[in-house]
N, C-alpha and C positions, 0 to 999 in steps of 0.2 A: 716571817709573817705567820707561819703556822703555830697552832696552840700546843701547849704541853699535853701529855697523855691524859691526865685527869680532867683538864678543862675540856678536851675533846669528848671524853666519855660522858661528862655531865651534859654537854650540849646535845650529843647524840641521843641520850636517853630521854631528853625533853622532846625531841623530834617525834617520838613514837607514842606520846601520851594521847589519850582520847581528847583532852581539852585542847591540845595542840592541833589535832585534826580539825576540830570545830572552829578554831580561830583561823587556821590556815585556809580552810575551804572557802572562807569569805574573800580570800585574796587571789584565788586561782584565776589564770588568764589563758586565753586561747594561744597555743604555741604557734609562732610564725614559721616553724619548721614543717608544719603539715597544713594541708588545706582540704576542705570537703571534697568528696568524690561521690558521684551518684551511685556507683556500684560497690566500691570498696569501703565506703564510709569516710575514710580520709586517705590522703596520698602525700608522700614526702615531697617537699619542694627543694630546689637547689640550695645548699648550705655548705659550701666547700671549706676545707681547712686541713690542719694537721694536729695530731695529738699523740701522746705517749700513753699506751694502755697495755693491759694484760692481753694475751692472745684471745681472740674472739671465740664465741661459743663453738663455732664450727672447727676451730683449730686448737681446742683446749681439752686434751684428754684427761687432765688431772682434776677437772671440776665438773665432770659429767653429772654426778649425783645431784649437786646443787642446781645446775642448769636444767636438768630434767624436772626437778621440783618447781623451778621458776616457770617453766613452760606451762605446767598445769595451773599454777597460780595465776599466770597471766590470762589464761582462759576464764578463770573465775572473775577476775577484774573486768574482763570484757563482758561477761554475762551480767554482772551487777551494775556496771556503769553504762554499757551500751556503746555502739560503734560511733555515735555522734560525739560523745564526750571523750572517749578513750581511744587513742590511736596507738596500738601496740607496735613495738619495734620487732623485727624478726629475731627469733631466738638465736639464729646463727651470728647475730651481731652483739649478743650479750658480752659485756666486758666491765672491768673496773678501770677508771681513768686514774693514772698515776700523776700526770702533769698535763694540764691544758696548755696548748701552745698558741694557735692562731686560727681564726674562723671568720666566715661570712665576709662582711664589708672590709674588715681589717686585712684579711687574706687577699681579697680581690684587689684592694688598693696596693698592697705590697707587691704582688706579682705583676701588676700593671706598671708600676713605677720601676721595678727592677726585674728584668727578664731572667736574671740568674737567681732569683729568690729561692725557688724550689731546690736547686742543686746546692746553694749555699746553706740552706736550712738542713738539708740531709747530711752534708759534710760536717756541719757544726754539731749536730746531735751525735754523729759517729765519734767525733773527738771527745765529746762529753762522756759518752758511754765508756770509751777507752780510759779516760781519766778516773772513772768510777770503779775500775777494777779492784782497787785496794779495799773497797767497802763490800765487795762480794764475799759471801761466806759459804756459798755452795749449798745452801739450804733454803727451802721455800719458807715464806712468811705466812703463818696461819691467821686468818680472819674468821670471825663468826658473824652470821646474820643476826641482827637484833630486832628488826621490825621494818615495817613499811614507812617510807618517808614521803610526805606530800610536799613537793616543791611548788613554786608559783606556776610552772608550766609543765610539770612532769610528775610521774610517780615512780619511785625506785625502791629497791631493797637496800636498807642502810646496813653497813658492816662496821665492825669494830675489831682492831687488832687484839689478839688474845692477851697481850701483856705490853708493858712499856718498851721493852727491848724491840719487839716487833714493830711498834709504832715508830720508834726512833730510826730503825733501819730505813723505813720508807722516807722519813723526813730528810735524812742525810742525802738520799738519792735526789729528792726534790730540790734541796738546797744547791746541789751540784749543778742542776739544770738552771734554776732561776737566777743564780748568782754568777752565771757565766757571762763575761763581758761581750763575747762575740755574739751570743744569742740576744743579749740586750741591744746590740748594735743592729740586729735585724728587726727591732721593734717589738720583741716579745718579752713580756714581764708577767710576774705572778699576779693574778687578779682575784683568786679565791682561796679561802682556807681549804685544807685537805679534809674532805668529807667523803670517805670511801663509800661508794654505792654502785649498784647495778641498775641502770635505767630500764624500766619495763615498758614504758610508753609515755605519750605526751597528751596533754589536754586539747580537745577539739572545741566544739561548740559548748559554751558555758551555759548551764541551766539558769532559769530565773532565780533571783535572790532567795525567794521563799522555798525553793527546792534544795538549796545548798546544804542545810543542816542534815538532810537525809543522806546526801552524798558522804558527809563526814561520818555518819553512823555506819554506812556500809563499809567504809575504809576501816573504822574501828573494829567492826565484826570480822572483816577479812584479816586483820592483823593478828587475831587471836592465835592463829596456827603457827605464828613465828615466836610466840612467847616461850615455847618449850622446844625450840629448834637448835638447842646448844650442841646437839650431836652432829649437826651439819657444819662443815668447814669450807672456806674458800681459800685456796692456796695461791699466793702471789709468788711466782717463781721466775717469771720472765717479763721484761718490759720491751715493748716494740714501738718503733716509730711507725705510725700509720697515717694514711691520708683518707679523707672522706669527701664525697660529693654531696651527700645528704646524710640524714641520721639513720639510714638503714643498712649501710655497708661501710666497713673500714678495711682498707686493703694496703698491701705493701709489696714492694719489689724485693726479690730474694736477696739483693745486695744491701738493702737498707739495714741500719743499725739495730742490734738487739743487745739487751743487757740481762745477764743471768744472775739472779740474786744468790 
């Protein structure tokens, strides 16, 4: 299902164009993952599930430089967009998603119908990671930040693998996950193209239509600092199975599966 390297690059570069921001800002929606809060501006709501991600910001010593930059940038977004429109996620939760698994109503239904669902999923991912050992090269995969990506309900930093080989290494890993029959038997299937990104926050209360072009202009201006950010890199060196109860914290038990690239 995933695209080839050049197709992905072409799509990713279109995501960070000023004209894309202006068209996309007309489509933004309030995220159901957060709700207004009288003191905090917004607050995360329950949204449980499992995912396969890189180590989160608090557990990732190899990407400190980029994450420190993102913390500062996140504050700029907050100042420009305001707490009612922009709900930042904790910097400790920053990560790159390598494979979405299951979330929200699908997870609730699966765990209610099958009391062993969690343990079966954990065992299945452990087996997949073990089967992936032949594709491990013992070297981290470099990505570069290319700009800000405005999604329907969130804002993220868009990333691109530095070359085709790096991209293909991740796709092999994703194919091993999504083409696994045991995982399919648990009701998990691929739903999205691989679009590597680090989510910075979600949209809250959407401004009136006449104010949206100004939001697009602010994003365009804020994106300028990423145009010459090619000296920054994000290293994908480890994949972890993690669980989440909402969009602010991703956790794991020590015995859960990990895969070293």
